[in-house]
SERO-4910 file (N, C-alpha, C, O; in steps of 0.05 Angstrom, whole numbers):
BEGIN
 pado doro    nc1    nc2    nc3   cac1   cac2   cac3    cc1    cc2    cc3    oc1    oc2    oc3
  Met    A   1204   -757    591   1181   -741    598   1178   -717    580   1156   -710    570
  Ile    A   1201   -703    575   1201   -680    557   1194   -688    529   1180   -674    515
  Ser    A   1205   -710    520   1200   -720    493   1171   -726    489   1160   -720    467
  Arg    A   1158   -738    509   1129   -744    507   1113   -718    505   1094   -717    489
  Ala    A   1120   -698    521   1106   -672    519   1109   -659    492   1089   -648    481
  Ile    A   1133   -660    481   1137   -649    455   1121   -663    434   1110   -651    416
  Ala    A   1119   -690    436   1104   -706    417   1074   -698    418   1061   -695    398
  Cys    A   1064   -694    442   1036   -686    445   1031   -659    433   1010   -655    420
  Leu    A   1050   -640    436   1047   -614    424   1047   -615    394   1032   -601    381
  Leu    A   1063   -633    383   1064   -636    354   1038   -647    343   1028   -639    322
  Val    A   1026   -667    358   1001   -678    349    979   -657    349    963   -655    331
  Val    A    978   -641    371    958   -619    372    962   -599    350    942   -590    338
  Ala    A    987   -592    344    993   -572    324    984   -583    296    972   -568    280
  Leu    A    991   -609    291    983   -620    265    953   -622    262    942   -616    240
  Ser    A    939   -629    284    910   -631    283    897   -603    277    879   -601    262
  Thr    A    908   -583    291    898   -556    287    903   -546    258    886   -533    246
  Thr    A    926   -553    247    932   -546    220    913   -559    200    905   -547    180
  Gln    A    907   -585    205    889   -599    187    861   -588    188    848   -585    167
  Val    A    851   -580    212    825   -568    214    824   -542    200    804   -536    186
  Ala    A    845   -526    204    845   -500    191    847   -502    161    838   -485    146
  Ala    A    860   -524    152    864   -527    123    840   -538    109    838   -538     84
  Gln    A    819   -549    124    796   -560    111    781   -538     96    775   -517    107
  Pro    A    776   -542     70    764   -521     54    734   -518     62    721   -537     69
  Thr    A    725   -493     59    697   -486     64    683   -482     37    694   -468     20
  Ala    A    660   -494     34    646   -491      8    639   -462      3    630   -448     21
  Thr    A    643   -454    -22    635   -427    -30    607   -428    -43    602   -445    -60
  Val    A    590   -411    -33    562   -411    -42    556   -384    -54    560   -363    -41
  Met    A    545   -384    -78    536   -358    -90    506   -359    -94    495   -378   -105
  Val    A    493   -339    -83    464   -336    -85    459   -313   -105    465   -290   -101
  Leu    A    447   -321   -128    440   -301   -148    413   -287   -141    397   -300   -128
  Pro    A    409   -263   -150    384   -249   -144    360   -265   -155    362   -276   -177
  Ile    A    338   -265   -140    314   -279   -149    303   -265   -173    299   -241   -173
  Asp    A    297   -281   -194    286   -271   -219    256   -275   -218    245   -286   -199
  Gly    A    241   -266   -239    213   -271   -242    197   -245   -245    208   -223   -246
  Asp    A    170   -248   -246    153   -225   -250    140   -214   -224    123   -196   -226
  Ala    A    148   -224   -201    138   -214   -176    149   -186   -171    167   -177   -185
  Asp    A    137   -173   -151    146   -146   -144    176   -145   -138    186   -162   -123
  Pro    A    191   -126   -150    220   -125   -146    228   -123   -116    247   -136   -108
  Ala    A    213   -108   -101    219   -105    -72    216   -132    -58    233   -139    -41
  Leu    A    195   -147    -65    191   -173    -53    214   -192    -61    224   -208    -45
  Arg    A    222   -191    -87    243   -208    -96    270   -202    -82    285   -220    -76
  Thr    A    274   -177    -76    298   -169    -62    298   -181    -33    318   -191    -24
  Lys    A    275   -179    -20    273   -190      7    276   -221      7    289   -232     24
  Leu    A    264   -233    -14    267   -262    -16    296   -271    -21    305   -291    -10
  Thr    A    310   -255    -36    338   -261    -41    354   -260    -15    371   -277    -10
  Ala    A    348   -240      2    361   -238     28    355   -262     46    372   -272     60
  Val    A    329   -271     45    321   -295     61    337   -320     51    346   -335     68
  Val    A    339   -323     25    354   -346     14    383   -345     22    395   -365     28
  Glu    A    395   -321     21    423   -317     29    427   -326     58    447   -339     65
  Thr    A    408   -318     76    410   -326    104    409   -356    107    425   -368    122
  Ala    A    391   -369     92    389   -398     94    414   -412     83    421   -433     93
  Ala    A    426   -400     62    449   -413     49    474   -412     66    494   -426     60
  Lys    A    474   -397     88    498   -396    106    504   -423    119    526   -428    127
  Asp    A    484   -440    120    488   -467    131    505   -485    112    514   -506    119
  Leu    A    507   -476     87    522   -492     67    551   -484     64    567   -500     55
  Gly    A    558   -460     72    586   -451     70    587   -420     69    570   -407     80
  Thr    A    609   -410     57    613   -382     55    596   -371     32    599   -379      9
  Val    A    579   -352     39    559   -342     19    570   -317      6    580   -298     19
  Lys    A    567   -317    -21    573   -293    -37    548   -284    -50    533   -301    -62
  Ala    A    542   -259    -50    518   -248    -63    524   -242    -92    542   -226    -98
  Gly    A    508   -253   -110    511   -248   -138    499   -221   -145    482   -211   -131
  Thr    A    508   -209   -167    498   -183   -176    479   -185   -200    465   -166   -206
  Thr    A    479   -208   -213    462   -212   -237    446   -238   -233    455   -256   -220
  Thr    A    423   -239   -246    406   -263   -244    418   -285   -262    436   -280   -277
  Leu    A    407   -308   -258    416   -331   -275    411   -325   -304    428   -331   -321
  Gly    A    388   -314   -311    382   -308   -339    402   -288   -351    410   -292   -374
  Glu    A    409   -268   -336    428   -248   -346    456   -260   -350    469   -255   -369
  Thr    A    464   -277   -330    490   -290   -332    490   -310   -355    510   -312   -369
  Ala    A    468   -325   -358    467   -345   -380    468   -331   -407    481   -342   -425
  Thr    A    455   -308   -410    457   -294   -435    485   -285   -442    494   -286   -465
  Ala    A    500   -278   -420    528   -269   -425    546   -291   -434    564   -287   -450
  Ile    A    540   -316   -424    558   -338   -432    546   -354   -455    558   -373   -465
  Gly    A    521   -348   -463    509   -360   -486    497   -388   -482    504   -406   -496
  Cys    A    479   -390   -461    466   -416   -457    437   -411   -448    430   -388   -441
  Asp    A    421   -432   -449    392   -430   -442    389   -432   -411    394   -454   -400
  Pro    A    380   -411   -398    378   -412   -368    357   -432   -358    357   -439   -334
  Ala    A    340   -443   -376    320   -462   -367    331   -490   -364    317   -507   -353
  Thr    A    356   -495   -372    367   -522   -371    387   -524   -348    399   -505   -339
  Ile    A    389   -549   -338    408   -554   -316    436   -551   -326    454   -542   -311
  Glu    A    441   -559   -351    468   -556   -362    478   -527   -361    501   -522   -356
  Cys    A    459   -509   -367    467   -480   -367    473   -471   -338    493   -457   -334
  Ala    A    457   -480   -319    462   -473   -291    489   -483   -282    504   -470   -267
  Glu    A    497   -507   -291    523   -518   -284    545   -502   -298    566   -498   -285
  Arg    A    541   -493   -322    561   -476   -336    564   -450   -321    587   -440   -318
  Val    A    542   -439   -312    544   -413   -297    559   -418   -271    576   -401   -263
  Arg    A    553   -440   -257    568   -446   -232    598   -448   -237    614   -437   -222
  Ala    A    605   -463   -258    633   -467   -264    646   -440   -272    669   -435   -265
  Thr    A    631   -424   -287    642   -398   -296    647   -380   -272    667   -366   -271
  Leu    A    628   -380   -253    631   -363   -229    651   -375   -209    659   -362   -190
  Asp    A    660   -400   -214    680   -414   -197    671   -415   -168    685   -407   -150
  Val    A    647   -427   -164    637   -431   -136    629   -461   -134    624   -474   -154
  Asp    A    628   -470   -109    620   -498   -105    590   -502   -107    581   -523   -117
  Ile    A    575   -483    -98    546   -485    -98    534   -459   -110    542   -437   -102
  Leu    A    516   -463   -129    502   -440   -140    472   -442   -134    460   -463   -139
  Ile    A    461   -421   -122    433   -421   -115    420   -398   -130    429   -375   -129
  His    A    398   -405   -144    383   -384   -159    354   -391   -158    347   -413   -148
  Gly    A    337   -374   -167    308   -380   -166    292   -359   -179    301   -339   -190
  Thr    A    265   -364   -179    246   -346   -191    223   -342   -172    216   -360   -156
  Ala    A    211   -318   -173    187   -312   -158    165   -303   -178    167   -282   -190
  Thr    A    144   -320   -180    124   -315   -200     97   -310   -187     88   -325   -169
  Ala    A     83   -288   -195     57   -282   -184     36   -301   -195     34   -305   -219
  Lys    A     19   -313   -177     -2   -331   -185    -26   -328   -167    -25   -334   -143
  Asp    A    -48   -317   -178    -73   -315   -164    -71   -302   -137    -81   -312   -117
  Gly    A    -57   -279   -137    -55   -264   -112    -33   -274    -93    -28   -262    -72
  Gln    A    -20   -295   -101      3   -306    -85     28   -306   -102     27   -298   -126
  Val    A     50   -314    -90     75   -314   -105     88   -342   -101     92   -351    -78
  Glu    A     93   -355   -123    107   -381   -122    137   -377   -123    147   -367   -143
  Leu    A    150   -385   -102    179   -383   -101    192   -410   -108    187   -430    -94
  Val    A    208   -411   -129    222   -435   -137    252   -430   -133    263   -412   -145
  Ile    A    264   -446   -117    293   -443   -111    307   -468   -121    299   -491   -117
  Arg    A    329   -464   -135    345   -487   -146    374   -485   -136    386   -464   -134
  Lys    A    384   -508   -129    412   -510   -119    428   -527   -139    422   -550   -144
  Gln    A    449   -515   -150    467   -529   -168    494   -533   -154    509   -513   -150
  Glu    A    500   -557   -146    524   -563   -131    544   -579   -148    536   -597   -163
  Lys    A    569   -574   -144    590   -588   -159    589   -618   -154    589   -626   -130
  Ala    A    588   -634   -175    588   -663   -173    563   -674   -159    564   -696   -148
  His    A    541   -659   -159    516   -668   -147    493   -661   -166    495   -643   -183
  Ala    A    472   -676   -163    448   -671   -180    435   -645   -170    437   -637   -147
  Ala    A    422   -631   -189    408   -606   -183    385   -612   -164    372   -633   -165
  Val    A    380   -593   -146    358   -595   -126    339   -572   -130    348   -549   -134
  Glu    A    313   -577   -128    293   -556   -131    274   -557   -107    265   -578    -99
  Ala    A    266   -533    -97    247   -530    -76    226   -509    -84    233   -488    -95
  Arg    A    201   -515    -78    179   -496    -84    164   -489    -59    159   -507    -42
  Thr    A    155   -464    -57    139   -456    -34    122   -432    -43    130   -417    -61
  Met    A     99   -428    -30     82   -406    -36     85   -384    -16     87   -389      8
  Ile    A     86   -359    -26     89   -336     -9     63   -320     -9     53   -313    -31
  Ile    A     52   -315     14     28   -299     16     34   -273     31     43   -274     54
  Gly    A     30   -251     19     36   -225     32     65   -218     30     78   -221      9
  Glu    A     77   -209     52    105   -201     53    123   -225     54    115   -247     59
  Ala    A    149   -220     49    169   -241     50    172   -251     78    172   -235     97
  Pro    A    174   -278     82    177   -288    109    205   -282    120    223   -276    105
  Ala    A    208   -284    146    234   -279    159    253   -302    153    277   -298    152
  Met    A    242   -326    148    259   -349    141    243   -368    123    218   -367    123
  Leu    A    256   -386    110    242   -406     93    229   -427    111    237   -431    133
  Asp    A    208   -439    100    194   -460    115    211   -484    118    230   -488    103
  Pro    A    206   -501    139    223   -525    144    227   -543    121    249   -554    117
  Ala    A    206   -547    104    209   -566     82    229   -555     61    245   -570     51
  Thr    A    227   -529     55    246   -517     36    274   -517     47    293   -523     32
  Leu    A    277   -511     73    304   -512     85    315   -541     84    339   -544     79
  His    A    298   -560     88    308   -588     87    317   -595     59    338   -609     56
  Thr    A    303   -586     39    311   -591     11    337   -578      4    354   -590    -10
  Leu    A    341   -553     12    364   -538      4    389   -544     21    411   -549     10
  Thr    A    386   -545     47    409   -547     65    411   -574     79    431   -579     92
  Gly    A    389   -590     77    390   -616     92    382   -613    121    384   -633    136
  Lys    A    372   -590    129    364   -587    157    341   -606    162    322   -607    146
  Pro    A    342   -621    184    320   -640    190    294   -626    195    293   -604    206
  Leu    A    272   -640    187    246   -629    193    240   -631    223    252   -648    236
  Pro    A    222   -614    233    214   -616    262    203   -644    268    186   -654    254
  Cys    A    213   -656    290    204   -683    298    192   -682    325    203   -669    343
  Gln    A    169   -695    329    156   -695    355    153   -723    367    148   -724    391
  Thr    A    157   -744    352    152   -770    363    175   -780    380    197   -769    378
  Ala    A    169   -799    398    189   -808    417    213   -821    404    236   -818    414
  Asp    A    209   -834    382    232   -848    369    248   -830    350    266   -839    337
  Gly    A    240   -804    349    255   -784    333    247   -782    305    258   -766    290
  Thr    A    227   -798    296    218   -796    268    200   -772    266    187   -764    285
  Cys    A    199   -760    242    184   -736    237    154   -743    232    148   -762    217
  Gly    A    137   -728    244    109   -733    241     93   -707    240    106   -686    239
  Pro    A     67   -708    241     51   -684    241     57   -666    265     63   -676    286
  Gln    A     54   -640    261     57   -621    282     35   -625    303     12   -629    295
  Pro    A     42   -625    329     21   -629    349      2   -605    349     10   -582    347
  Leu    A    -23   -611    352    -44   -590    354    -49   -583    382    -48   -600    400
  Pro    A    -56   -558    388    -64   -551    415    -89   -566    423   -108   -569    408
  Lys    A    -88   -576    448   -110   -592    458   -135   -574    461   -135   -554    475
  Gln    A   -156   -582    448   -180   -566    448   -195   -571    475   -199   -594    483
  Lys    A   -203   -549    487   -218   -551    512   -246   -561    507   -261   -549    491
  Gln    A   -253   -583    520   -279   -594    515   -301   -578    529   -298   -571    552
  Lys    A   -322   -573    515   -344   -557    526   -359   -574    546   -362   -598    543
  Pro    A   -368   -561    568   -384   -577    588   -410   -587    576   -424   -572    562
  Arg    A   -416   -612    582   -440   -625    571   -463   -620    591   -470   -639    606
  Thr    A   -474   -596    591   -494   -589    610   -519   -606    607   -531   -615    627
  Asp    A   -528   -611    582   -552   -626    578   -549   -654    590   -568   -665    601
  Arg    A   -526   -666    587   -521   -693    597   -523   -693    628   -536   -711    639
  Val    A   -510   -674    640   -511   -672    670   -540   -668    680   -549   -681    698
  Leu    A   -554   -649    667   -581   -643    676   -599   -667    670   -617   -673    686
  Gly    A   -595   -681    647   -612   -704    641   -609   -726    661   -628   -738    670
  Ile    A   -583   -732    669   -579   -753    689   -591   -745    716   -604   -761    729
  Ala    A   -588   -719    723   -600   -709    748   -630   -712    747   -643   -719    768
  Ala    A   -643   -706    724   -672   -708    722   -681   -737    725   -702   -742    738
  Leu    A   -666   -756    713   -674   -784    716   -671   -793    745   -688   -808    755
  Ile    A   -650   -785    758   -647   -792    786   -670   -780    803   -681   -794    820
  Gly    A   -676   -755    798   -698   -742    812   -724   -756    807   -741   -760    825
  Gly    A   -729   -764    781   -753   -779    775   -755   -805    790   -777   -813    798
  Gly    A   -732   -819    793   -732   -844    808   -739   -840    837   -754   -855    849
  Val    A   -728   -818    849   -735   -812    877   -765   -806    880   -777   -815    899
  Leu    A   -776   -790    861   -804   -783    863   -821   -808    859   -842   -811    872
  Leu    A   -813   -826    842   -828   -851    837   -829   -868    863   -850   -878    870
  Ile    A   -806   -870    876   -805   -885    902   -824   -872    922   -838   -886    937
  Gly    A   -822   -845    924   -839   -831    943   -869   -835    937   -885   -839    955
  Gly    A   -876   -833    911   -904   -837    903   -914   -865    909   -936   -868    920
  Leu    A   -898   -885    903   -906   -913    909   -909   -917    939   -927   -932    948
  Thr    A   -891   -905    955   -893   -908    984   -919   -896    994   -932   -908   1011
  Leu    A   -927   -872    984   -951   -859    994   -976   -875    984   -995   -878    999
  Trp    A   -975   -886    960   -997   -902    951  -1000   -928    968  -1022   -936    974
  Asn    A   -978   -939    976   -979   -962    994   -991   -955   1021  -1007   -970   1032
  Glu    A   -983   -932   1032   -994   -923   1057  -1024   -917   1055  -1040   -923   1073
  Lys    A  -1032   -906   1032  -1060   -900   1028  -1076   -926   1026  -1099   -928   1036
  Ser    A  -1064   -947   1014  -1077   -973   1013  -1081   -985   1040  -1102   -997   1046
  Lys    A  -1061   -982   1058  -1064   -992   1085  -1086   -976   1100  -1101   -988   1115
  Lys    A  -1087   -950   1095  -1108   -934   1108  -1135   -943   1098  -1155   -943   1113
  Gln    A  -1136   -950   1073  -1162   -959   1062  -1171   -985   1075  -1195   -989   1080
  Asp    A  -1152  -1003   1081  -1159  -1027   1096  -1170  -1021   1123  -1188  -1033   1133
  Gln    A  -1157  -1001   1136  -1166   -993   1163  -1194   -980   1161  -1211   -984   1179
  Ile    A  -1199   -965   1140  -1225   -952   1136  -1247   -974   1132  -1268   -972   1144
  Asp    A  -1240   -993   1116  -1260  -1014   1111  -1267  -1030   1136  -1289  -1039   1139
  Ala    A  -1247  -1033   1154  -1252  -1049   1178  -1260  -1032   1202  -1265  -1043   1224
  Ala    A  -1262  -1005   1199  -1268   -988   1222  -1297   -991   1230  -1315   -993   1213
  Pro    A  -1303   -991   1257  -1330   -993   1267  -1345   -966   1263  -1332   -945   1262
  Thr    A  -1371   -967   1261  -1387   -942   1257  -1410   -942   1276  -1432   -931   1270
  Asp    A  -1407   -953   1300  -1429   -955   1319  -1434   -929   1334  -1457   -922   1340
  Thr    A  -1413   -915   1341  -1416   -891   1358  -1406   -866   1343  -1395   -868   1321
  Leu    A  -1411   -843   1355  -1402   -818   1344  -1372   -817   1342  -1360   -806   1323
  Ala    A  -1360   -828   1363  -1330   -828   1364  -1319   -845   1341  -1299   -838   1329
  Asp    A  -1333   -868   1336  -1324   -884   1314  -1326   -870   1287  -1309   -872   1270
  Leu    A  -1348   -855   1284  -1352   -840   1259  -1330   -818   1256  -1321   -813   1234
  Glu    A  -1324   -804   1278  -1303   -783   1277  -1276   -796   1270  -1261   -784   1255
  Ala    A  -1270   -819   1282  -1245   -832   1276  -1244   -841   1247  -1223   -839   1234
  Leu    A  -1266   -851   1237  -1267   -859   1209  -1263   -836   1190  -1249   -838   1170
  Glu    A  -1275   -813   1198  -1271   -789   1181  -1242   -780   1180  -1232   -772   1159
  Ala    A  -1229   -782   1204  -1201   -775   1205  -1184   -793   1187  -1165   -785   1174
  Leu    A  -1190   -820   1189  -1176   -839   1172  -1180   -833   1142  -1161   -834   1126
  Glu    A  -1204   -827   1134  -1210   -821   1106  -1195   -796   1097  -1185   -794   1075
  Asp    A  -1195   -776   1115  -1181   -751   1108  -1151   -756   1104  -1139   -745   1086
  Asn    A  -1139   -771   1123  -1111   -777   1121  -1105   -794   1096  -1085   -789   1082
  Ala    A  -1122   -813   1090  -1118   -830   1066  -1120   -813   1041  -1105   -817   1022
  Gly    A  -1139   -794   1041  -1142   -776   1017  -1117   -759   1013  -1109   -755    990
  Lys    A  -1106   -749   1034  -1082   -732   1032  -1059   -748   1021  -1044   -739   1004
  Lys    A  -1055   -773   1031  -1033   -790   1021  -1037   -797    992  -1018   -798    977
  Ala    A  -1063   -802    984  -1068   -809    956  -1062   -785    938  -1050   -788    917
  Thr    A  -1070   -761    948  -1064   -736    931  -1034   -732    929  -1024   -726    907
  Ala    A  -1020   -734    951   -991   -730    951   -977   -751    933   -959   -745    918
  Gly    A   -987   -776    935   -976   -797    918   -980   -792    889   -963   -796    872
  Asn    A  -1004   -782    882  -1010   -776    854   -992   -754    844   -981   -756    821
  Leu    A   -988   -734    860   -970   -711    852   -941   -721    848   -928   -713    828
  Leu    A   -932   -738    866   -905   -748    863   -902   -766    838   -881   -765    824
  Met    A   -922   -781    832   -921   -798    808   -921   -781    782   -907   -787    763
  Val    A   -938   -760    782   -937   -742    759   -910   -728    756   -900   -726    734
  Gly    A   -898   -720    779   -871   -708    778   -851   -727    769   -832   -720    754
  Ala    A   -853   -753    777   -834   -773    768   -836   -777    738   -815   -779    724
  Ile    A   -860   -778    727   -863   -781    698   -852   -757    683   -838   -760    663
  Gly    A   -858   -733    694   -848   -709    681   -817   -707    681   -805   -700    661
  Ala    A   -805   -714    704   -776   -713    707   -763   -734    688   -742   -728    676
  Thr    A   -775   -757    686   -764   -778    668   -765   -769    639   -746   -773    624
  Val    A   -787   -757    631   -790   -748    603   -769   -726    597   -756   -727    576
  Val    A   -766   -707    616   -747   -685    612   -718   -697    611   -702   -688    595
  Gly    A   -712   -716    629   -685   -727    629   -678   -742    603   -657   -738    592
  Ile    A   -698   -757    593   -693   -771    568   -689   -752    545   -672   -756    528
  Trp    A   -705   -730    545   -703   -710    523   -676   -696    524   -663   -691    504
  Leu    A   -666   -689    549   -640   -676    551   -617   -695    542   -599   -686    529
  Leu    A   -619   -720    549   -598   -739    541   -598   -743    511   -576   -745    498
  Arg    A   -621   -744    498   -623   -746    469   -611   -721    456   -597   -723    435
  Arg    A   -617   -698    467   -606   -673    455   -576   -672    458   -562   -663    439
  Asp    A   -566   -682    481   -537   -682    484   -524   -701    464   -503   -695    453
  Arg    A   -536   -724    459   -525   -743    440   -525   -732    412   -506   -736    397
  Arg    A   -546   -718    405   -547   -705    378   -525   -685    375   -512   -682    354
  Ala    A   -521   -669    397   -500   -649    396   -472   -661    392   -455   -650    378
  Gln    A   -468   -685    404   -442   -698    402   -438   -711    374   -415   -717    367
  Arg    A   -459   -714    359   -456   -726    332   -453   -705    311   -454   -712    287
  Glu    A   -450   -680    318   -446   -659    298   -419   -662    285   -401   -674    296
  Val    A   -416   -651    261   -391   -653    246   -371   -633    259   -377   -610    263
  Arg    A   -347   -644    265   -326   -627    277   -304   -624    257   -295   -644    245
  Val    A   -294   -600    253   -272   -594    234   -247   -588    251   -247   -570    267
  Thr    A   -226   -605    246   -201   -602    261   -179   -596    242   -175   -611    222
  Pro    A   -163   -574    246   -141   -569    229   -119   -589    233   -113   -597    255
  Val    A   -106   -597    211    -83   -616    212    -60   -603    197    -62   -595    174
  Val    A    -37   -600    211    -13   -587    200     10   -606    201     15   -618    222
  Thr    A     24   -610    179     48   -626    178     71   -607    169     65   -585    159
  Pro    A     96   -616    171    117   -598    162    116   -590    133    128   -570    125
  Thr    A    102   -606    116    101   -600     87     74   -593     77     71   -586     53
  Ser    A     53   -595     93     26   -589     83      8   -582    105     15   -583    129
  Ala    A    -17   -574     97    -37   -567    117    -64   -575    106    -68   -576     81
  Gly    A    -83   -581    123   -110   -589    115   -129   -590    138   -122   -579    160
  Val    A   -152   -601    135   -172   -604    156   -181   -633    157   -181   -647    138
  Met    A   -190   -641    181   -201   -667    186   -229   -665    195   -235   -651    214
  Leu    A   -248   -678    181   -276   -679    188   -281   -703    205   -274   -725    198
  Thr    A   -294   -698    228   -301   -720    247   -331   -720    251   -342   -700    259
  Ile    A   -344   -743    244   -372   -745    247   -378   -770    265   -369   -792    260
  Gly    A   -393   -765    287   -399   -787    305   -398   -779    334   -388   -758    340
  Ala    A   -409   -796    350   -410   -790    379   -383   -793    391   -366   -808    381
  Leu    A   -378   -779    413   -353   -781    427   -351   -807    442   -330   -813    455
***
């Protein structure tokens, strides 16, 4: 029992020693070079240093790649020179870059020179002040950090857009209501016209022999006239409501066919999408 416990302790001790003995990559970040504002370049250097912590132990360089290349006698524009600088500084990973002013913006180019690996380059545009951190695409290029993923299967796709609140289609609602109202008025008008027709049959067949017959006939004619007038008014209202309803629905359809501009953002780019057509 004691022997088994001692063996377990030895395994744990050896495992701990191996973990502690694993080397950590040394990373040197040289100051950002270029013609951009020196204060901005200093801030960008600090941002790159923060991002480089995911690669290993970061050391801050004191001279730019160009200055170091001049000291050892090589062309800083070549990958071979960057590799010589890395080897001279005795680090596993060398990160350097330039910040160049272009049309009111600043193009930041960052290059990673790693031992026994091909050189890696990332470009991004800076507008205004230095960002608090590099954008996801640049981080992915330099450190291998995965891009933001939103799809169910874990693959990276466009950033989700906030759902736009659809405007109430008042014209459509009013147009449908007007057509329904026009239908009701039409039914009412036809009903009154039918009743007036029946009254007219009674008028045609009514006797006219006595004063009472004449008074009854006059009452029938008066009632028939009122029903005819009411029916006419309802029919005019039905036609008017139908015309208004059709006009409102056509205006709603035209409004839905307007060009809609929707922003589209992906982890590496941005743009707009034009949509033309009815919903």
